[in-house]
PyMOL Python script that loads the backbone (N, CA, C, O; Angstrom):
from pymol import cmd

cmd.read_pdbstr("""\
ATOM      1  N   UNK A   1      33.612   8.525 -15.719  1.00  0.00           N
ATOM      2  CA  UNK A   1      33.073   7.254 -15.361  1.00  0.00           C
ATOM      3  C   UNK A   1      32.506   7.314 -13.946  1.00  0.00           C
ATOM      4  O   UNK A   1      31.466   6.771 -13.572  1.00  0.00           O
ATOM      5  N   UNK A   2      33.316   8.031 -13.235  1.00  0.00           N
ATOM      6  CA  UNK A   2      33.070   8.011 -11.755  1.00  0.00           C
ATOM      7  C   UNK A   2      31.787   8.806 -11.496  1.00  0.00           C
ATOM      8  O   UNK A   2      31.087   8.491 -10.534  1.00  0.00           O
ATOM      9  N   UNK A   3      31.442   9.808 -12.290  1.00  0.00           N
ATOM     10  CA  UNK A   3      30.367  10.751 -12.073  1.00  0.00           C
ATOM     11  C   UNK A   3      29.168   9.749 -12.504  1.00  0.00           C
ATOM     12  O   UNK A   3      28.158   9.889 -11.815  1.00  0.00           O
ATOM     13  N   UNK A   4      29.102   8.859 -13.420  1.00  0.00           N
ATOM     14  CA  UNK A   4      28.108   8.156 -14.026  1.00  0.00           C
ATOM     15  C   UNK A   4      27.808   7.037 -12.901  1.00  0.00           C
ATOM     16  O   UNK A   4      26.637   6.745 -12.657  1.00  0.00           O
ATOM     17  N   UNK A   5      28.652   6.542 -12.358  1.00  0.00           N
ATOM     18  CA  UNK A   5      28.607   5.686 -11.327  1.00  0.00           C
ATOM     19  C   UNK A   5      27.808   6.326 -10.044  1.00  0.00           C
ATOM     20  O   UNK A   5      26.843   5.786  -9.504  1.00  0.00           O
ATOM     21  N   UNK A   6      28.293   7.368  -9.722  1.00  0.00           N
ATOM     22  CA  UNK A   6      27.606   8.130  -8.635  1.00  0.00           C
ATOM     23  C   UNK A   6      26.290   8.285  -8.691  1.00  0.00           C
ATOM     24  O   UNK A   6      25.527   7.999  -7.769  1.00  0.00           O
ATOM     25  N   UNK A   7      25.888   8.851 -10.024  1.00  0.00           N
ATOM     26  CA  UNK A   7      24.512   9.074 -10.341  1.00  0.00           C
ATOM     27  C   UNK A   7      23.805   7.821 -10.398  1.00  0.00           C
ATOM     28  O   UNK A   7      22.713   7.784  -9.832  1.00  0.00           O
ATOM     29  N   UNK A   8      24.213   6.826 -10.958  1.00  0.00           N
ATOM     30  CA  UNK A   8      23.527   5.500 -10.853  1.00  0.00           C
ATOM     31  C   UNK A   8      23.281   5.079  -9.520  1.00  0.00           C
ATOM     32  O   UNK A   8      22.181   4.587  -9.270  1.00  0.00           O
ATOM     33  N   UNK A   9      24.073   5.186  -8.688  1.00  0.00           N
ATOM     34  CA  UNK A   9      23.841   4.724  -7.170  1.00  0.00           C
ATOM     35  C   UNK A   9      22.927   5.744  -6.555  1.00  0.00           C
ATOM     36  O   UNK A   9      22.094   5.291  -5.770  1.00  0.00           O
ATOM     37  N   UNK A  10      22.933   7.070  -6.774  1.00  0.00           N
ATOM     38  CA  UNK A  10      22.092   7.922  -6.199  1.00  0.00           C
ATOM     39  C   UNK A  10      20.549   7.560  -6.756  1.00  0.00           C
ATOM     40  O   UNK A  10      19.613   7.540  -5.957  1.00  0.00           O
ATOM     41  N   UNK A  11      20.375   7.313  -7.993  1.00  0.00           N
ATOM     42  CA  UNK A  11      19.168   6.990  -8.640  1.00  0.00           C
ATOM     43  C   UNK A  11      18.596   5.625  -7.837  1.00  0.00           C
ATOM     44  O   UNK A  11      17.446   5.576  -7.400  1.00  0.00           O
ATOM     45  N   UNK A  12      19.465   4.637  -7.721  1.00  0.00           N
ATOM     46  CA  UNK A  12      19.065   3.480  -7.208  1.00  0.00           C
ATOM     47  C   UNK A  12      18.543   3.715  -5.538  1.00  0.00           C
ATOM     48  O   UNK A  12      17.612   3.054  -5.078  1.00  0.00           O
ATOM     49  N   UNK A  13      19.195   4.621  -4.830  1.00  0.00           N
ATOM     50  CA  UNK A  13      18.736   4.900  -3.588  1.00  0.00           C
ATOM     51  C   UNK A  13      17.500   5.577  -3.657  1.00  0.00           C
ATOM     52  O   UNK A  13      16.689   5.297  -2.774  1.00  0.00           O
ATOM     53  N   UNK A  14      17.180   6.398  -4.504  1.00  0.00           N
ATOM     54  CA  UNK A  14      15.776   7.048  -4.295  1.00  0.00           C
ATOM     55  C   UNK A  14      14.840   6.202  -4.666  1.00  0.00           C
ATOM     56  O   UNK A  14      13.738   6.303  -4.127  1.00  0.00           O
ATOM     57  N   UNK A  15      15.071   5.175  -5.675  1.00  0.00           N
ATOM     58  CA  UNK A  15      14.007   4.120  -5.922  1.00  0.00           C
ATOM     59  C   UNK A  15      13.804   3.206  -4.834  1.00  0.00           C
ATOM     60  O   UNK A  15      12.678   2.746  -4.646  1.00  0.00           O
ATOM     61  N   UNK A  16      14.853   2.865  -4.033  1.00  0.00           N
ATOM     62  CA  UNK A  16      14.793   1.965  -2.928  1.00  0.00           C
ATOM     63  C   UNK A  16      14.113   2.548  -1.725  1.00  0.00           C
ATOM     64  O   UNK A  16      13.473   1.831  -0.956  1.00  0.00           O
ATOM     65  N   UNK A  17      14.265   4.025  -1.531  1.00  0.00           N
ATOM     66  CA  UNK A  17      13.614   4.523  -0.492  1.00  0.00           C
ATOM     67  C   UNK A  17      12.185   4.837  -0.856  1.00  0.00           C
ATOM     68  O   UNK A  17      11.414   5.037   0.082  1.00  0.00           O
ATOM     69  N   UNK A  18      11.752   4.904  -2.020  1.00  0.00           N
ATOM     70  CA  UNK A  18      10.286   5.076  -2.453  1.00  0.00           C
ATOM     71  C   UNK A  18       9.684   3.805  -2.205  1.00  0.00           C
ATOM     72  O   UNK A  18       8.589   3.747  -1.646  1.00  0.00           O
ATOM     73  N   UNK A  19      10.329   2.734  -2.588  1.00  0.00           N
ATOM     74  CA  UNK A  19       9.782   1.277  -2.225  1.00  0.00           C
ATOM     75  C   UNK A  19       9.382   1.140  -0.943  1.00  0.00           C
ATOM     76  O   UNK A  19       8.260   0.824  -0.548  1.00  0.00           O
ATOM     77  N   UNK A  20      10.679   1.476  -0.088  1.00  0.00           N
ATOM     78  CA  UNK A  20      10.470   1.242   1.426  1.00  0.00           C
ATOM     79  C   UNK A  20       9.347   2.033   1.954  1.00  0.00           C
ATOM     80  O   UNK A  20       8.835   1.639   3.002  1.00  0.00           O
ATOM     81  N   UNK A  21       8.932   2.988   1.438  1.00  0.00           N
ATOM     82  CA  UNK A  21       7.920   4.057   2.056  1.00  0.00           C
ATOM     83  C   UNK A  21       6.425   3.799   1.478  1.00  0.00           C
ATOM     84  O   UNK A  21       5.547   4.655   1.578  1.00  0.00           O
ATOM     85  N   UNK A  22       6.230   2.589   0.890  1.00  0.00           N
ATOM     86  CA  UNK A  22       5.058   2.190   0.320  1.00  0.00           C
ATOM     87  C   UNK A  22       4.076   1.875   1.557  1.00  0.00           C
ATOM     88  O   UNK A  22       4.437   1.194   2.516  1.00  0.00           O
ATOM     89  N   UNK A  23       2.763   2.459   1.429  1.00  0.00           N
ATOM     90  CA  UNK A  23       1.654   2.009   2.326  1.00  0.00           C
ATOM     91  C   UNK A  23       1.311   0.470   1.806  1.00  0.00           C
ATOM     92  O   UNK A  23       1.095   0.110   0.649  1.00  0.00           O
ATOM     93  N   UNK A  24       1.328  -0.325   3.016  1.00  0.00           N
ATOM     94  CA  UNK A  24       0.883  -1.658   2.574  1.00  0.00           C
ATOM     95  C   UNK A  24      -0.521  -1.974   2.907  1.00  0.00           C
ATOM     96  O   UNK A  24      -0.997  -1.438   3.908  1.00  0.00           O
ATOM     97  N   UNK A  25      -1.292  -2.823   2.154  1.00  0.00           N
ATOM     98  CA  UNK A  25      -2.588  -3.387   2.527  1.00  0.00           C
ATOM     99  C   UNK A  25      -2.400  -4.835   2.825  1.00  0.00           C
ATOM    100  O   UNK A  25      -2.024  -5.591   1.929  1.00  0.00           O
ATOM    101  N   UNK A  26      -2.648  -5.284   4.080  1.00  0.00           N
ATOM    102  CA  UNK A  26      -2.364  -6.560   4.422  1.00  0.00           C
ATOM    103  C   UNK A  26      -3.770  -7.300   4.787  1.00  0.00           C
ATOM    104  O   UNK A  26      -4.451  -6.875   5.721  1.00  0.00           O
ATOM    105  N   UNK A  27      -4.083  -8.162   4.193  1.00  0.00           N
ATOM    106  CA  UNK A  27      -5.188  -9.108   4.512  1.00  0.00           C
ATOM    107  C   UNK A  27      -5.023 -10.222   5.353  1.00  0.00           C
ATOM    108  O   UNK A  27      -4.425 -11.183   4.869  1.00  0.00           O
ATOM    109  N   UNK A  28      -5.471 -10.304   6.636  1.00  0.00           N
ATOM    110  CA  UNK A  28      -5.252 -11.314   7.484  1.00  0.00           C
ATOM    111  C   UNK A  28      -6.533 -12.264   7.559  1.00  0.00           C
ATOM    112  O   UNK A  28      -6.539 -13.181   8.381  1.00  0.00           O
ATOM    113  N   UNK A  29      -7.483 -12.077   6.814  1.00  0.00           N
ATOM    114  CA  UNK A  29      -8.623 -12.925   6.675  1.00  0.00           C
ATOM    115  C   UNK A  29      -8.359 -14.274   5.561  1.00  0.00           C
ATOM    116  O   UNK A  29      -7.499 -14.325   4.681  1.00  0.00           O
ATOM    117  N   UNK A  30      -9.195 -15.125   5.848  1.00  0.00           N
ATOM    118  CA  UNK A  30      -8.993 -16.228   4.955  1.00  0.00           C
ATOM    119  C   UNK A  30      -9.798 -16.207   3.568  1.00  0.00           C
ATOM    120  O   UNK A  30      -9.865 -17.166   2.799  1.00  0.00           O
ATOM    121  N   UNK A  31     -10.383 -14.986   3.384  1.00  0.00           N
ATOM    122  CA  UNK A  31     -11.077 -14.728   2.126  1.00  0.00           C
ATOM    123  C   UNK A  31     -10.551 -13.340   1.591  1.00  0.00           C
ATOM    124  O   UNK A  31     -10.020 -12.489   2.305  1.00  0.00           O
ATOM    125  N   UNK A  32     -10.780 -13.226   0.189  1.00  0.00           N
ATOM    126  CA  UNK A  32     -10.167 -12.071  -0.371  1.00  0.00           C
ATOM    127  C   UNK A  32     -11.373 -10.952  -0.081  1.00  0.00           C
ATOM    128  O   UNK A  32     -12.547 -11.243   0.145  1.00  0.00           O
ATOM    129  N   UNK A  33     -10.868  -9.739  -0.134  1.00  0.00           N
ATOM    130  CA  UNK A  33     -11.893  -8.605  -0.058  1.00  0.00           C
ATOM    131  C   UNK A  33     -11.896  -7.615  -1.270  1.00  0.00           C
ATOM    132  O   UNK A  33     -10.801  -7.246  -1.693  1.00  0.00           O
ATOM    133  N   UNK A  34     -13.036  -7.158  -1.858  1.00  0.00           N
ATOM    134  CA  UNK A  34     -13.133  -6.079  -2.824  1.00  0.00           C
ATOM    135  C   UNK A  34     -12.851  -4.842  -2.039  1.00  0.00           C
ATOM    136  O   UNK A  34     -13.322  -4.740  -0.906  1.00  0.00           O
ATOM    137  N   UNK A  35     -12.090  -3.857  -2.575  1.00  0.00           N
ATOM    138  CA  UNK A  35     -11.800  -2.609  -1.862  1.00  0.00           C
ATOM    139  C   UNK A  35     -11.761  -1.506  -2.683  1.00  0.00           C
ATOM    140  O   UNK A  35     -11.499  -1.666  -3.875  1.00  0.00           O
ATOM    141  N   UNK A  36     -12.017  -0.226  -2.157  1.00  0.00           N
ATOM    142  CA  UNK A  36     -11.849   1.004  -2.946  1.00  0.00           C
ATOM    143  C   UNK A  36     -10.567   1.715  -2.460  1.00  0.00           C
ATOM    144  O   UNK A  36     -10.490   2.056  -1.280  1.00  0.00           O
ATOM    145  N   UNK A  37      -9.598   1.942  -3.291  1.00  0.00           N
ATOM    146  CA  UNK A  37      -8.535   2.499  -2.784  1.00  0.00           C
ATOM    147  C   UNK A  37      -8.265   3.971  -3.394  1.00  0.00           C
ATOM    148  O   UNK A  37      -8.248   4.220  -4.599  1.00  0.00           O
ATOM    149  N   UNK A  38      -8.081   4.792  -2.476  1.00  0.00           N
ATOM    150  CA  UNK A  38      -7.711   6.301  -2.975  1.00  0.00           C
ATOM    151  C   UNK A  38      -6.556   6.695  -2.458  1.00  0.00           C
ATOM    152  O   UNK A  38      -6.439   6.951  -1.259  1.00  0.00           O
ATOM    153  N   UNK A  39      -5.612   6.780  -3.289  1.00  0.00           N
ATOM    154  CA  UNK A  39      -4.098   7.384  -3.163  1.00  0.00           C
ATOM    155  C   UNK A  39      -4.160   8.784  -3.889  1.00  0.00           C
ATOM    156  O   UNK A  39      -4.789   9.755  -3.469  1.00  0.00           O
ATOM    157  N   UNK A  40      -3.423   8.737  -5.018  1.00  0.00           N
ATOM    158  CA  UNK A  40      -3.329   9.879  -5.800  1.00  0.00           C
ATOM    159  C   UNK A  40      -4.731   9.979  -6.687  1.00  0.00           C
ATOM    160  O   UNK A  40      -5.276  11.046  -6.969  1.00  0.00           O
ATOM    161  N   UNK A  41      -5.223   8.623  -7.083  1.00  0.00           N
ATOM    162  CA  UNK A  41      -6.653   8.592  -7.785  1.00  0.00           C
ATOM    163  C   UNK A  41      -7.163   7.547  -6.909  1.00  0.00           C
ATOM    164  O   UNK A  41      -6.613   7.009  -5.947  1.00  0.00           O
ATOM    165  N   UNK A  42      -8.494   7.327  -7.496  1.00  0.00           N
ATOM    166  CA  UNK A  42      -9.330   6.420  -6.773  1.00  0.00           C
ATOM    167  C   UNK A  42      -9.530   5.181  -7.806  1.00  0.00           C
ATOM    168  O   UNK A  42      -9.880   5.319  -8.978  1.00  0.00           O
ATOM    169  N   UNK A  43      -9.274   4.069  -7.229  1.00  0.00           N
ATOM    170  CA  UNK A  43      -9.426   2.723  -8.012  1.00  0.00           C
ATOM    171  C   UNK A  43     -10.152   1.799  -7.293  1.00  0.00           C
ATOM    172  O   UNK A  43     -10.158   1.891  -6.066  1.00  0.00           O
ATOM    173  N   UNK A  44     -10.864   0.779  -7.941  1.00  0.00           N
ATOM    174  CA  UNK A  44     -11.456  -0.398  -7.403  1.00  0.00           C
ATOM    175  C   UNK A  44     -10.408  -1.449  -7.431  1.00  0.00           C
ATOM    176  O   UNK A  44      -9.624  -1.561  -8.373  1.00  0.00           O
ATOM    177  N   UNK A  45     -10.405  -2.134  -6.502  1.00  0.00           N
ATOM    178  CA  UNK A  45      -9.257  -3.258  -6.427  1.00  0.00           C
ATOM    179  C   UNK A  45      -9.819  -4.478  -5.591  1.00  0.00           C
ATOM    180  O   UNK A  45     -11.003  -4.639  -5.296  1.00  0.00           O
ATOM    181  N   UNK A  46      -8.688  -5.370  -5.236  1.00  0.00           N
ATOM    182  CA  UNK A  46      -8.971  -6.460  -4.403  1.00  0.00           C
ATOM    183  C   UNK A  46      -7.877  -6.903  -3.735  1.00  0.00           C
ATOM    184  O   UNK A  46      -6.794  -6.683  -4.276  1.00  0.00           O
ATOM    185  N   UNK A  47      -7.887  -7.550  -2.552  1.00  0.00           N
ATOM    186  CA  UNK A  47      -6.681  -8.039  -2.004  1.00  0.00           C
ATOM    187  C   UNK A  47      -6.957  -9.419  -1.623  1.00  0.00           C
ATOM    188  O   UNK A  47      -7.921  -9.671  -0.901  1.00  0.00           O
ATOM    189  N   UNK A  48      -6.204 -10.298  -2.041  1.00  0.00           N
ATOM    190  CA  UNK A  48      -6.401 -11.777  -1.860  1.00  0.00           C
ATOM    191  C   UNK A  48      -6.330 -12.324  -0.353  1.00  0.00           C
ATOM    192  O   UNK A  48      -5.814 -11.723   0.589  1.00  0.00           O
ATOM    193  N   UNK A  49      -6.896 -13.471  -0.315  1.00  0.00           N
ATOM    194  CA  UNK A  49      -6.777 -13.902   1.142  1.00  0.00           C
ATOM    195  C   UNK A  49      -5.399 -14.139   1.657  1.00  0.00           C
ATOM    196  O   UNK A  49      -4.515 -14.602   0.936  1.00  0.00           O
ATOM    197  N   UNK A  50      -5.218 -13.815   2.924  1.00  0.00           N
ATOM    198  CA  UNK A  50      -3.876 -13.875   3.569  1.00  0.00           C
ATOM    199  C   UNK A  50      -2.652 -13.364   2.776  1.00  0.00           C
ATOM    200  O   UNK A  50      -1.568 -13.945   2.734  1.00  0.00           O
ATOM    201  N   UNK A  51      -2.989 -12.081   2.084  1.00  0.00           N
ATOM    202  CA  UNK A  51      -1.891 -11.526   1.235  1.00  0.00           C
ATOM    203  C   UNK A  51      -1.634 -10.053   1.591  1.00  0.00           C
ATOM    204  O   UNK A  51      -2.300  -9.357   2.358  1.00  0.00           O
ATOM    205  N   UNK A  52      -0.520  -9.704   0.873  1.00  0.00           N
ATOM    206  CA  UNK A  52      -0.174  -8.069   1.196  1.00  0.00           C
ATOM    207  C   UNK A  52       0.045  -7.380  -0.098  1.00  0.00           C
ATOM    208  O   UNK A  52       0.687  -7.986  -0.957  1.00  0.00           O
ATOM    209  N   UNK A  53      -0.365  -6.298  -0.325  1.00  0.00           N
ATOM    210  CA  UNK A  53      -0.226  -5.474  -1.633  1.00  0.00           C
ATOM    211  C   UNK A  53       0.071  -3.953  -1.101  1.00  0.00           C
ATOM    212  O   UNK A  53      -0.500  -3.278  -0.244  1.00  0.00           O
ATOM    213  N   UNK A  54       1.184  -3.685  -1.944  1.00  0.00           N
ATOM    214  CA  UNK A  54       1.820  -2.371  -1.827  1.00  0.00           C
ATOM    215  C   UNK A  54       0.893  -1.364  -2.589  1.00  0.00           C
ATOM    216  O   UNK A  54       0.495  -1.630  -3.724  1.00  0.00           O
ATOM    217  N   UNK A  55       0.565  -0.232  -1.963  1.00  0.00           N
ATOM    218  CA  UNK A  55      -0.386   0.794  -2.544  1.00  0.00           C
ATOM    219  C   UNK A  55       0.434   2.118  -3.021  1.00  0.00           C
ATOM    220  O   UNK A  55      -0.050   2.923  -3.817  1.00  0.00           O
ATOM    221  N   UNK A  56       1.547   2.235  -2.528  1.00  0.00           N
ATOM    222  CA  UNK A  56       2.192   3.660  -2.849  1.00  0.00           C
ATOM    223  C   UNK A  56       2.591   4.361  -1.779  1.00  0.00           C
ATOM    224  O   UNK A  56       2.596   3.805  -0.682  1.00  0.00           O
ATOM    225  N   UNK A  57       2.948   5.547  -1.897  1.00  0.00           N
ATOM    226  CA  UNK A  57       3.619   6.335  -0.782  1.00  0.00           C
ATOM    227  C   UNK A  57       2.489   7.164   0.012  1.00  0.00           C
ATOM    228  O   UNK A  57       2.741   7.748   1.066  1.00  0.00           O
ATOM    229  N   UNK A  58       1.305   7.160  -0.554  1.00  0.00           N
ATOM    230  CA  UNK A  58       0.179   7.688   0.253  1.00  0.00           C
ATOM    231  C   UNK A  58       0.242   9.183   0.359  1.00  0.00           C
ATOM    232  O   UNK A  58       1.141   9.815  -0.194  1.00  0.00           O
ATOM    233  N   UNK A  59      -0.812   9.818   1.144  1.00  0.00           N
ATOM    234  CA  UNK A  59      -1.586   9.131   1.886  1.00  0.00           C
ATOM    235  C   UNK A  59      -2.695   8.369   1.098  1.00  0.00           C
ATOM    236  O   UNK A  59      -3.142   8.842   0.053  1.00  0.00           O
ATOM    237  N   UNK A  60      -3.087   7.311   1.554  1.00  0.00           N
ATOM    238  CA  UNK A  60      -4.072   6.379   0.861  1.00  0.00           C
ATOM    239  C   UNK A  60      -5.176   5.945   1.949  1.00  0.00           C
ATOM    240  O   UNK A  60      -4.955   5.569   3.100  1.00  0.00           O
ATOM    241  N   UNK A  61      -6.221   6.066   1.406  1.00  0.00           N
ATOM    242  CA  UNK A  61      -7.535   5.658   2.226  1.00  0.00           C
ATOM    243  C   UNK A  61      -8.134   4.430   1.396  1.00  0.00           C
ATOM    244  O   UNK A  61      -8.296   4.472   0.177  1.00  0.00           O
ATOM    245  N   UNK A  62      -8.427   3.388   2.161  1.00  0.00           N
ATOM    246  CA  UNK A  62      -8.847   2.257   1.789  1.00  0.00           C
ATOM    247  C   UNK A  62     -10.143   1.840   2.400  1.00  0.00           C
ATOM    248  O   UNK A  62     -10.255   1.859   3.625  1.00  0.00           O
ATOM    249  N   UNK A  63     -11.155   1.457   1.617  1.00  0.00           N
ATOM    250  CA  UNK A  63     -12.555   1.135   2.094  1.00  0.00           C
ATOM    251  C   UNK A  63     -12.821  -0.385   1.679  1.00  0.00           C
ATOM    252  O   UNK A  63     -12.736  -0.758   0.509  1.00  0.00           O
ATOM    253  N   UNK A  64     -13.141  -1.204   2.709  1.00  0.00           N
ATOM    254  CA  UNK A  64     -13.670  -2.593   2.428  1.00  0.00           C
ATOM    255  C   UNK A  64     -15.105  -2.431   2.015  1.00  0.00           C
ATOM    256  O   UNK A  64     -15.968  -2.028   2.796  1.00  0.00           O
ATOM    257  N   UNK A  65     -15.340  -2.764   0.736  1.00  0.00           N
ATOM    258  CA  UNK A  65     -16.618  -2.500   0.042  1.00  0.00           C
ATOM    259  C   UNK A  65     -17.788  -3.458   1.032  1.00  0.00           C
ATOM    260  O   UNK A  65     -18.833  -2.946   1.432  1.00  0.00           O
ATOM    261  N   UNK A  66     -17.495  -4.565   1.263  1.00  0.00           N
ATOM    262  CA  UNK A  66     -18.585  -5.384   2.031  1.00  0.00           C
ATOM    263  C   UNK A  66     -18.855  -4.749   3.404  1.00  0.00           C
ATOM    264  O   UNK A  66     -20.018  -4.714   3.805  1.00  0.00           O
ATOM    265  N   UNK A  67     -17.975  -4.303   4.067  1.00  0.00           N
ATOM    266  CA  UNK A  67     -18.470  -3.805   5.417  1.00  0.00           C
ATOM    267  C   UNK A  67     -18.525  -2.175   5.661  1.00  0.00           C
ATOM    268  O   UNK A  67     -19.050  -1.600   6.615  1.00  0.00           O
ATOM    269  N   UNK A  68     -17.863  -1.610   4.577  1.00  0.00           N
ATOM    270  CA  UNK A  68     -17.898  -0.154   4.678  1.00  0.00           C
ATOM    271  C   UNK A  68     -16.671   0.346   5.580  1.00  0.00           C
ATOM    272  O   UNK A  68     -16.396   1.545   5.627  1.00  0.00           O
ATOM    273  N   UNK A  69     -16.048  -0.477   6.192  1.00  0.00           N
ATOM    274  CA  UNK A  69     -14.871  -0.019   7.049  1.00  0.00           C
ATOM    275  C   UNK A  69     -13.719   0.668   6.209  1.00  0.00           C
ATOM    276  O   UNK A  69     -13.365   0.317   5.084  1.00  0.00           O
ATOM    277  N   UNK A  70     -13.272   1.562   6.849  1.00  0.00           N
ATOM    278  CA  UNK A  70     -12.335   2.729   6.079  1.00  0.00           C
ATOM    279  C   UNK A  70     -11.245   3.007   7.023  1.00  0.00           C
ATOM    280  O   UNK A  70     -11.519   3.142   8.216  1.00  0.00           O
ATOM    281  N   UNK A  71      -9.923   3.114   6.567  1.00  0.00           N
ATOM    282  CA  UNK A  71      -8.884   3.646   7.263  1.00  0.00           C
ATOM    283  C   UNK A  71      -7.923   4.316   6.376  1.00  0.00           C
ATOM    284  O   UNK A  71      -7.940   3.958   5.198  1.00  0.00           O
ATOM    285  N   UNK A  72      -7.033   5.283   6.754  1.00  0.00           N
ATOM    286  CA  UNK A  72      -6.107   6.004   6.086  1.00  0.00           C
ATOM    287  C   UNK A  72      -4.671   5.913   6.646  1.00  0.00           C
ATOM    288  O   UNK A  72      -4.469   6.030   7.854  1.00  0.00           O
ATOM    289  N   UNK A  73      -3.697   5.706   5.779  1.00  0.00           N
ATOM    290  CA  UNK A  73      -2.380   5.423   6.097  1.00  0.00           C
ATOM    291  C   UNK A  73      -1.472   6.247   5.091  1.00  0.00           C
ATOM    292  O   UNK A  73      -1.851   6.534   3.956  1.00  0.00           O
ATOM    293  N   UNK A  74      -0.181   6.618   5.639  1.00  0.00           N
ATOM    294  CA  UNK A  74       0.929   7.285   4.670  1.00  0.00           C
ATOM    295  C   UNK A  74       2.240   6.695   4.974  1.00  0.00           C
ATOM    296  O   UNK A  74       2.400   5.904   5.903  1.00  0.00           O
ATOM    297  N   UNK A  75       3.232   7.106   4.137  1.00  0.00           N
ATOM    298  CA  UNK A  75       4.716   6.750   4.511  1.00  0.00           C
ATOM    299  C   UNK A  75       4.705   4.993   4.403  1.00  0.00           C
ATOM    300  O   UNK A  75       4.255   4.330   3.468  1.00  0.00           O
ATOM    301  N   UNK A  76       5.229   4.581   5.434  1.00  0.00           N
ATOM    302  CA  UNK A  76       5.433   3.231   5.470  1.00  0.00           C
ATOM    303  C   UNK A  76       4.592   2.359   6.528  1.00  0.00           C
ATOM    304  O   UNK A  76       4.941   1.375   7.181  1.00  0.00           O
ATOM    305  N   UNK A  77       3.330   3.068   6.475  1.00  0.00           N
ATOM    306  CA  UNK A  77       2.376   2.390   7.424  1.00  0.00           C
ATOM    307  C   UNK A  77       1.759   1.215   6.770  1.00  0.00           C
ATOM    308  O   UNK A  77       1.919   1.054   5.560  1.00  0.00           O
ATOM    309  N   UNK A  78       1.024   0.328   7.519  1.00  0.00           N
ATOM    310  CA  UNK A  78       0.309  -0.703   6.975  1.00  0.00           C
ATOM    311  C   UNK A  78      -1.207  -0.673   7.293  1.00  0.00           C
ATOM    312  O   UNK A  78      -1.435  -0.235   8.420  1.00  0.00           O
ATOM    313  N   UNK A  79      -2.192  -0.995   6.649  1.00  0.00           N
ATOM    314  CA  UNK A  79      -3.455  -1.199   6.820  1.00  0.00           C
ATOM    315  C   UNK A  79      -3.739  -2.505   6.979  1.00  0.00           C
ATOM    316  O   UNK A  79      -3.281  -3.283   6.142  1.00  0.00           O
ATOM    317  N   UNK A  80      -4.470  -2.971   7.974  1.00  0.00           N
ATOM    318  CA  UNK A  80      -4.649  -4.490   8.177  1.00  0.00           C
ATOM    319  C   UNK A  80      -6.063  -4.709   8.015  1.00  0.00           C
ATOM    320  O   UNK A  80      -6.861  -3.957   8.576  1.00  0.00           O
ATOM    321  N   UNK A  81      -6.426  -5.621   7.337  1.00  0.00           N
ATOM    322  CA  UNK A  81      -7.928  -6.128   7.252  1.00  0.00           C
ATOM    323  C   UNK A  81      -8.004  -7.515   8.072  1.00  0.00           C
ATOM    324  O   UNK A  81      -7.394  -8.537   7.757  1.00  0.00           O
ATOM    325  N   UNK A  82      -8.821  -7.375   9.128  1.00  0.00           N
ATOM    326  CA  UNK A  82      -9.181  -8.465   9.800  1.00  0.00           C
ATOM    327  C   UNK A  82     -10.722  -8.519  10.354  1.00  0.00           C
ATOM    328  O   UNK A  82     -11.297  -7.639  10.996  1.00  0.00           O
ATOM    329  N   UNK A  83     -11.203  -9.703   9.961  1.00  0.00           N
ATOM    330  CA  UNK A  83     -12.523  -9.819  10.223  1.00  0.00           C
ATOM    331  C   UNK A  83     -13.481  -8.911   9.329  1.00  0.00           C
ATOM    332  O   UNK A  83     -14.603  -8.550   9.686  1.00  0.00           O
ATOM    333  N   UNK A  84     -12.942  -8.629   8.246  1.00  0.00           N
ATOM    334  CA  UNK A  84     -13.699  -7.628   7.129  1.00  0.00           C
ATOM    335  C   UNK A  84     -13.480  -6.292   7.666  1.00  0.00           C
ATOM    336  O   UNK A  84     -14.033  -5.442   6.968  1.00  0.00           O
ATOM    337  N   UNK A  85     -12.843  -5.811   8.699  1.00  0.00           N
ATOM    338  CA  UNK A  85     -12.621  -4.405   9.145  1.00  0.00           C
ATOM    339  C   UNK A  85     -11.063  -3.971   9.042  1.00  0.00           C
ATOM    340  O   UNK A  85     -10.115  -4.643   9.450  1.00  0.00           O
ATOM    341  N   UNK A  86     -11.006  -2.841   8.479  1.00  0.00           N
ATOM    342  CA  UNK A  86      -9.739  -2.379   8.408  1.00  0.00           C
ATOM    343  C   UNK A  86      -9.200  -1.262   9.374  1.00  0.00           C
ATOM    344  O   UNK A  86      -9.956  -0.344   9.693  1.00  0.00           O
ATOM    345  N   UNK A  87      -7.930  -1.317   9.840  1.00  0.00           N
ATOM    346  CA  UNK A  87      -7.314  -0.516  10.799  1.00  0.00           C
ATOM    347  C   UNK A  87      -6.019  -0.284  10.526  1.00  0.00           C
ATOM    348  O   UNK A  87      -5.464  -1.076   9.763  1.00  0.00           O
ATOM    349  N   UNK A  88      -5.330   0.728  11.026  1.00  0.00           N
ATOM    350  CA  UNK A  88      -3.963   1.221  10.952  1.00  0.00           C
ATOM    351  C   UNK A  88      -3.182   0.418  11.736  1.00  0.00           C
ATOM    352  O   UNK A  88      -1.975   0.638  11.835  1.00  0.00           O
TER     353      UNK A  88
END
""", "prot")
cmd.dss("prot")
cmd.show_as("cartoon", "prot")
cmd.util.cbc("prot")
cmd.orient("prot")
């Protein structure tokens, strides 16, 4: 019983650490933005006005389609969109 409990706790810690290390995409604009997200694969996506989106462990490169602005982050870094431009 104790071995099962220890394994369960270890598994939860691994999941928790992964979630904490996620790259975040933060949109500080009052409008949504269409973005191109390249982490382990490339996907089209969007981020709503004044919202935050978890992207994964990274490294991730995000490009704001309207402006062509691009930035890369990894680990627990955040990418911030402000005035249509993205920065780390």
